[in-house]
KEKE-3310 file (N, C-alpha, C; in steps of 0.2 Angstrom, whole numbers, plus 5000, padded with zeros to 4 digits):
npx = (4833:4845:4853:4870:4869:4858:4855:4855:4844:4846:4837:4824:4828:4828:4835:4843:4848:4856:4866:4872:4877:4885:4897:4903:4894:4885:4875:4857:4850:4843:4848:4861:4858:4854:4865:4874:4867:4868:4882:4884:4877:4885:4897:4894:4892:4904:4912:4905:4908:4922:4923:4917:4926:4938:4933:4932:4945:4950:4944:4950:4963:4965:4966:4978:4993:5010:5019:5013:5013:5027:5030:5023:5031:5043:5040:5037:5050:5058:5051:5054:5068:5070:5064:5073:5085:5081:5079:5093:5099:5093:5098:5111:5119:5121:5118:5123:5132:5145:5148:5148:5159:5169:5168:5172:5185:5190:5188:5196:5209:5209:5210:5222:5231:5229:5227:5237:5244:5244:5234:5222:5221:5218)
npy = (5228:5215:5210:5205:5194:5186:5171:5169:5161:5150:5152:5140:5127:5117:5100:5097:5110:5112:5103:5109:5121:5117:5107:5097:5092:5078:5067:5063:5049:5041:5045:5041:5027:5024:5028:5017:5006:5008:5007:4994:4987:4990:4985:4971:4970:4972:4962:4951:4953:4951:4938:4932:4936:4929:4915:4914:4916:4904:4895:4898:4895:4881:4879:4885:4885:4877:4885:4898:4899:4899:4911:4920:4919:4924:4937:4941:4939:4948:4960:4961:4962:4974:4983:4981:4985:4999:5003:5002:5011:5023:5024:5027:5017:5011:4999:4999:4995:5001:5004:4991:4986:4993:4989:4975:4977:4982:4972:4962:4968:4968:4955:4951:4959:4955:4941:4936:4934:4922:4914:4918:4913:4899)
npz = (5134:5136:5151:5157:5165:5162:5154:5136:5126:5112:5096:5091:5080:5065:5064:5053:5049:5060:5059:5048:5053:5063:5060:5067:5076:5083:5074:5074:5082:5073:5060:5062:5063:5050:5042:5047:5042:5028:5027:5031:5021:5010:5014:5013:4999:4994:5000:4994:4980:4981:4984:4973:4963:4968:4967:4953:4949:4955:4947:4935:4937:4937:4923:4920:4911:4912:4906:4908:4922:4924:4917:4925:4937:4932:4930:4943:4949:4942:4945:4959:4958:4952:4961:4971:4966:4963:4977:4982:4973:4978:4990:4987:4983:4970:4956:4944:4928:4928:4942:4947:4940:4946:4959:4957:4953:4965:4974:4968:4969:4983:4986:4981:4988:5001:5001:4993:4976:4970:4976:4972:4959:4959)
capx = (4840:4847:4860:4875:4867:4853:4857:4851:4843:4846:4831:4823:4831:4828:4841:4847:4852:4860:4872:4876:4880:4890:4898:4905:4888:4883:4868:4852:4851:4840:4853:4866:4856:4854:4872:4876:4864:4871:4889:4884:4875:4891:4902:4892:4893:4912:4914:4902:4912:4929:4922:4916:4933:4942:4931:4933:4952:4951:4942:4955:4970:4966:4968:4984:4998:5016:5022:5010:5016:5034:5030:5021:5036:5048:5038:5038:5057:5060:5049:5058:5075:5070:5063:5080:5090:5079:5081:5100:5101:5091:5103:5118:5123:5118:5120:5124:5138:5152:5149:5149:5166:5174:5168:5175:5192:5192:5188:5202:5215:5209:5212:5229:5235:5228:5228:5242:5242:5243:5228:5216:5220:5216)
capy = (5226:5210:5211:5200:5188:5182:5168:5169:5154:5150:5151:5133:5125:5110:5096:5098:5116:5112:5100:5114:5126:5114:5100:5092:5090:5072:5067:5060:5041:5039:5046:5036:5020:5024:5027:5011:5002:5009:5005:4987:4984:4991:4980:4965:4970:4972:4955:4946:4954:4948:4931:4930:4936:4923:4909:4914:4914:4897:4891:4899:4892:4874:4879:4888:4880:4878:4891:4904:4900:4901:4918:4924:4919:4928:4944:4943:4940:4955:4966:4961:4964:4981:4986:4980:4990:5006:5005:5003:5017:5028:5024:5029:5011:5009:4993:5000:4991:5005:5003:4984:4985:4996:4984:4970:4979:4983:4965:4959:4972:4966:4948:4951:4962:4951:4934:4934:4934:4915:4910:4920:4909:4892)
capz = (5133:5141:5155:5156:5170:5160:5148:5130:5123:5105:5093:5089:5073:5064:5065:5047:5049:5065:5056:5043:5056:5067:5056:5072:5080:5083:5071:5078:5082:5066:5055:5063:5061:5042:5040:5049:5038:5022:5027:5031:5015:5005:5015:5011:4992:4993:5001:4989:4974:4982:4984:4966:4960:4971:4964:4946:4949:4956:4941:4929:4939:4935:4916:4918:4909:4915:4903:4911:4928:4923:4915:4931:4941:4930:4931:4950:4951:4939:4949:4965:4957:4950:4967:4975:4962:4965:4984:4982:4970:4982:4996:4985:4981:4963:4954:4936:4926:4930:4949:4947:4938:4951:4964:4955:4953:4972:4976:4965:4973:4990:4986:4979:4994:5008:5001:4988:4969:4968:4979:4968:4953:4960)
cpx = (4841:4853:4864:4873:4862:4855:4852:4850:4843:4839:4830:4825:4829:4835:4845:4851:4857:4867:4876:4880:4886:4892:4900:4900:4886:4876:4864:4853:4848:4845:4859:4865:4856:4861:4875:4873:4867:4878:4889:4882:4881:4896:4900:4893:4900:4914:4911:4906:4919:4928:4921:4922:4937:4940:4932:4940:4954:4950:4947:4962:4970:4968:4975:4990:5005:5020:5020:5013:5023:5035:5028:5027:5042:5046:5039:5045:5060:5058:5052:5065:5075:5069:5070:5085:5088:5081:5088:5102:5099:5095:5110:5122:5120:5121:5121:5131:5145:5153:5151:5157:5171:5174:5172:5183:5194:5193:5195:5209:5215:5212:5219:5233:5234:5229:5234:5240:5241:5237:5222:5215:5217:5210)
cpy = (5221:5212:5205:5193:5184:5178:5168:5162:5155:5149:5143:5132:5118:5106:5097:5104:5116:5108:5105:5119:5123:5107:5095:5089:5082:5071:5063:5052:5038:5039:5042:5029:5019:5024:5020:5005:5002:5006:4997:4984:4985:4986:4973:4964:4969:4965:4950:4947:4951:4941:4928:4930:4930:4917:4909:4913:4907:4893:4892:4895:4885:4874:4882:4883:4882:4884:4898:4905:4902:4909:4922:4925:4923:4935:4946:4944:4946:4961:4967:4964:4972:4985:4986:4985:4997:5008:5006:5009:5023:5029:5026:5023:5008:5002:4993:4997:4995:5003:4995:4982:4987:4992:4978:4971:4979:4976:4961:4962:4969:4959:4947:4953:4957:4944:4932:4933:4927:4911:4912:4916:4902:4891)
cpz = (5138:5145:5154:5160:5167:5154:5142:5128:5115:5102:5091:5082:5072:5064:5059:5047:5054:5063:5051:5047:5061:5064:5061:5077:5078:5079:5075:5077:5075:5061:5056:5061:5053:5039:5041:5044:5031:5022:5027:5025:5010:5007:5013:5003:4991:4994:4996:4982:4975:4981:4977:4962:4962:4968:4957:4945:4950:4950:4935:4931:4937:4927:4915:4917:4913:4913:4906:4918:4929:4921:4921:4936:4939:4931:4938:4952:4948:4943:4955:4964:4956:4956:4971:4972:4964:4972:4985:4979:4975:4988:4994:4983:4975:4961:4946:4935:4929:4937:4950:4945:4943:4957:4963:4955:4961:4975:4974:4969:4980:4991:4985:4985:5000:5007:4997:4981:4967:4971:4975:4962:4954:4963)
residu = (MET:MET:ASP:ALA:THR:THR:PRO:SER:THR:PRO:PRO:PRO:GLN:ASP:LYS:GLY:SER:ASP:LEU:VAL:LYS:ASN:PRO:LEU:ALA:LEU:PRO:SER:PRO:GLU:ILE:LEU:ALA:GLU:ILE:ALA:ARG:ARG:GLN:ASP:ALA:ARG:ALA:GLU:GLU:ILE:GLN:ALA:ALA:ARG:LEU:ALA:ARG:ARG:GLN:SER:LYS:LYS:GLY:GLU:SER:ALA:SER:VAL:THR:GLU:ASP:GLN:SER:ARG:SER:ASP:ALA:ALA:VAL:ILE:ILE:GLN:ARG:ASN:TYR:ARG:GLY:HIS:ARG:THR:ARG:ARG:ALA:MET:GLU:GLY:ARG:SER:LEU:ASP:PRO:SER:VAL:ARG:TRP:ILE:GLU:ALA:LEU:ARG:ASP:GLY:GLU:PHE:SER:ILE:VAL:TYR:ARG:GLY:PRO:PHE:GLU:THR:LEU:GLY)
# end
């Protein structure tokens, strides 16, 4: 029987089972080098794919008509407006027609009260 003063040594284990038992253990330098190599190769693949996409879009952009560019601009404007409208609605300041009508009436009342009824006509 061992007493409390003698340290116990763990049984020898292979490196793979050590990672299974302790997932936070640092892998061996060989494994780290392999991981780095795979990550670098994948990064190069991603960059090459992005470059190819960018070049293909440049080739297409020369043939884009004015109607297409106007259509794209309209889509962007509509998307931005919808986002603006949604953000205002989430803040409790919606832009639906009834609220706009109420705001128009308030503005009219304000101008009559503070500017006078005849200044708003001209």
